[in-house]
N, C-alpha and C positions, 0 to 999 in steps of 0.2 A: 495436099490437105485443103479441102474446100469447106468453108463454113463450119469448122470444128471449134470447140470451146476448150480453153486452157484455164484452169484455176491456179492463181498464184497467191502465195502467202509470205509475208515479210515481217517476222517478229523483231521488234526493237525493244529498247530498254523500257519504254513506257507506252508503246503503241504496238498494235498488230495491223499492218496494212494488207488488205485483201483486195483482190481484183479478179474479174472474169474477162477473158479476152476471146474475141472471135477471130479466127484466122481466115485469111483469104490469100491463096497462094502462099507467099512468104511474108506477108504483112500481117500485123495484128492491130486490132482496135478494141479498146475497152468498152464493154457493154455495161459493166457495173464496177464500182470502186467504193471502198469504205476504209476509213481510218478509225480503228477501234482504240479508244483511249483507256489506259490503265492507270488509276491513281496510285500514288505511293502507298496510301493506306491499304488499298486492295492487294497490292503485291506484297506488302509486309506480312500477309498471312502465310506466305510460303517460305519455308526455310531455305530452299534452293531454287534455282531457275528451272531445273528439271521438274520440280514439283508443280510448276505452273502449267504443265502440258494439258491436263484435263480441263482446267479453267479456260485456257485460251482456245482449246479445240471447240468447246461448246459455243463460244462466241463466233468463231470462224464458221462452224457448220451452220449456225443460224443464218449468217450472211449468205452462204452458198445456197441453202435451202430456199431462201426467199427469191433467189435470182435464177435458179435452174429448175425448169419444169421437166421432170423425167419423161413426160409423155411426148415432148416436142424436141428436146435437146439433151445431150449428155456430154460431159467432158471427154476429150481424147487423152488428156494427161493432166497431172497436177505438178506444180513446181514450187519449191520452197527456197528461201535464201539459205545458202550454205553457211555453216557455222565455223567454229574454230578447229579446223582439221589440221592434220599433219600436212607437210608440203605436197602439193598436187600440181599437175600441169593445168593450163587453162582449158575450159570446155565444160561439157555437160556430163554429169555423173548420175547414173541410175541409183535410186535409193533402194537399199535392201535392209533386211533385219540387222545385219552387222553394222551398217552405217547408222541406223537408228540407235543401236546400243552405244556405239562410239560417241555419238553426239550427246546422248543423255548422261553417260556414265564416265567417259574418259576423254573429254575434249581437252585441247591444249590449254585453253583458258575458259573461264566461265563467262558466258555472254548470252543474251536472249536469242541471238541468231542461231544458237545451237538447237533451238526448237523448230527451225525451218524444215529440216528434213523429216523429223518425226510428224509434224503437222501435215505436211504434204503426203507422206506415206499413209497416214491414217485416212485422210480424205480420199486418196486413190483407192484404198480398200473398199470404201463405200460404193464407188462407181465401177470397180473392176478394171481400173486402168493402172498404168505405171506412174510412178513419181520420180522426179528428177530434182537435182540442184545444179547450179551453173556458176562457174567462176567464184568459188567461195574465197574467204579472206586468206586461206592457206595457199593460194596460187603463188608459185615460186618459180620465177624465170631469171633469178639473179645470175649475173656473170660470176665467174670464179673470183675475180678481183673484188667484187662487191661484198663477198662473204667475209673478207678479212676484217677483223675488228680492231686489232692491236694487241690481242692476247689469244694464244691458241686455246685457252680454256673457255673463251666466250666467243661464239660465232654469231655473225650477223645473219638474220634470216628474214624472210618476207612475210609480213602480215599487213594486208592492204585491202582497201575497198575495191577489189578487182572487178566486181560485177558492174558497178556504175562507171568506173574509170575506163574499162574496155569498151563499154557501150558508148560512152561520151566521145572517146577517141574515134570511133566509127562515125559518129554524127559529124564531127569536125571534118573527117575525110570526105564525107558526102557533101558537106558545105563547100569544101575546096575543090571538089571534083577530082580527087585523087584517091588511089587505093591507100588504106591505112598502112600497108606494108611499105609505102614510100615516104612516110612522114616521121618526123622526130618531134615529139610533143612532151611538155611537162603538164601533167594534169593534177590539179589540186582539188580533192574532194573535201569539202568543208561542211561538216555537220556537227553532231554531238562529239564525234571523233574526226580527226583529220588524217588524210593520207595524201602525201605529196609524192608523185610517182614520175619516173622517167619512162616514157613509152617510146621505145626506139624501133620504128618500123613494125609496130604491132606487138612488140614484146615488152613486158614490164621488167626492165633490166635492173632497176634499183628503186627503192622507195624509202620513206621516212619511218616505216614500221609504225602503224597506227596505235600500237599498244605501248611503245617504249620510247622512241626517239623523235616523235612528231612534235611540232610546235604545240604549246598548250592550247586548249580548246575551251568551249563553254563549260565543260565539266571534267576535263582530264588535265593532269599536270604536265604531260609530255616528258621530254628529256630533262631530268633534274641533275644538278651537280652531284656526281657519284660519291664523293667523299662525305659530303653532308648527308646524303641519303643513307650511306652505310652507318654513319654515326647514329642516325635516327633509329635504324633497325636494332642497334645494340644498346640504345639508351634505356630501355625498360619503360619508357613513357607511353608507348603505344603497343598494342598487340599487332600481330601480322595482319589480321583482318582489318583492323583500324587503319593501318598504313596503306593497305590495298585500296580502301575506300578513299583515302586522301589522294591516291593516284588516279583512280577510276571512279568517277561519279561525284566526288566532292572536291575535286581539284580545279585547276584552271581558273576561269572567270568566277565560278561559284565560290572558290576559296577566297578570292579577293573581294568580291562584291556581294556575295550572298544570293546570287541569281544565276540561272543558266539561260535565261531568256535574253537574247541579244537585242530584241526590240526594246526591252526595258532599259538595257544599257544605253542604247542610242538615245532614248528619251531622256535619260539622266544627263547625257552629254549635252543635249539641246537645252537643258535647263541650267547648265553651268557647273555640272559636277566634274571638277578637274581630275579627281582620282579615277572616276569611271573612264574619262578620256585617256588617261595614262595607260590603264589596263587594256583598253580597246586598241590603242595604238601599238602597245607591246605585242599583242596577239598578231596583229597584221604585220608588224616588223618581223616576227619569227616566221610567219608564213612566207614572206618575201625572201627571207634568208634561205629557207628550205627550197623554194623554187629555184633560186640561184644555184644551190648545191646540186639539185637534180639536173639543171641545165649543164653544169660542169661535167657530168658523166658522159655527155654527148658533145664535149668540146665546145660548148656554147653555140653549137650549130643546130638551132631549133627552128621549126616551122611555126610554132605557136605555143602559147601558154593558155591553159583551159581552166576556168573556174567553174566548179559544179558543186552539188550538194545543197542542202537546205539553206545555208547561210548566203549562198549566191543569189537568193531572192532579194537581199538587201542591196539597193542601188548605192547607198552610202558606202557599204563595204566593198562592193565590186569596183566602184569608181576610185576609191582610195588605193586599192590594190593595183588597179590598172595604171594609175599615175606612177606607182612605184616601179612597175615592171615593163611598161610598154617600150622602153628603150632596148630591152633585151629581145623581145619578139612580139608579134601581134597577140593581143589578148582576146580570147573568146569566152563568152559567158553562156553556160547552159545550166540554168538554175534547177534545183531539185535533184533528188537522188535517182528517180526514174527506175528503181530497181525491179518493180513488178513488171514493167514493160520489157526491161532487159531480160528478165527470166523467161517471159513468154516468147520473145524473139529467139532466144537461144534454143529453147525447146523445139520451136517450129523448125529451125534450121537443122537441128539434130535428127528430127524425125523424117526429114526429106530423104529420098533415095541418095545413098552415098554419105549421109550424115554420120558423124562420129559420136558414139556414146561410150563412156568409160564405165567400168565395173569396179565397185569397192570390194576389198581394199586395193589401193593403188600403191605399188612399191615406192618407197621414199628414196630419192637419189642420194647417193653416198655423201654428196656435199650439201644436201639440203637439211642441215641439222637445226633442231629447234630446242629450246630449253626444257628442263624438267618442269612438269606441271606444278604451279604454285599451290 
């Protein structure tokens, strides 16, 4: 693939990150990038996330139209962030009509990432190329022992920021001059949601499940005491929708401090806000605990701990976490989610001779169980 273009789109809760990459051999370089912001007021017009598709598509297409001249260049592929799919192996999946329907109508959970495949598919149709997703959150490489929860009625399953975690693990391997298949790493993706994952020789053998058991985050409650949560469900005080909001979007730091912006929290701490300091410390305390738990799955024999995601841009945060964990293993920091670049790199590799591309639907392994859709 010489000097070809790949369009990438990464829809998030309040942003859509778009990029155009030029490929040279197996490397990619961004020629244009944009973060499209969506205000709460704007998104409130839509009853469901799926209803946002046309709105987001118009904005993404305007970005693409401005940066691609059909007379001189055209994309070879489009790639979108994979949404809340049933369990799948890692790798690249070709987007078809069935995957678009699943993403919009029957995802495992509601999340803006479900728009990634439909947006890429629609853009690909304009240019007559194929669309792909790569390493969606449904990537499931759990070992059998990791699936045991404590009750046969409730199974542990994988929901993880696989795209950035796998990409960052490869970057650490390059830094150390070793194949990722030889390394044991704990990778902590820290953004609006957290994923703490054990990456054993390239496989995500266990993780904190970003939707359920993770440490609390700037806007998510993480793993709550189950009996208290059950009592809340039956109290009649809140509807199901209200409780889900308390868990996802209005939980975590936001519930305690009224803000999701960790820069504001750090500013409050600097001005002497003891309560902000306590909540901040508690979040990092839980992250460090989860990192230790993931290290235990590899018998504490790890080559490194990796901090990534948007919050890793904070030196205060990464310094605090490093001081907590550096006795366990060397700590590496790769700030940002880098998901658009990871998408482009994955598609470039898949389109090379001998590259592997999966077709949807992908059979679910018998042990890869996931809960009923809420």
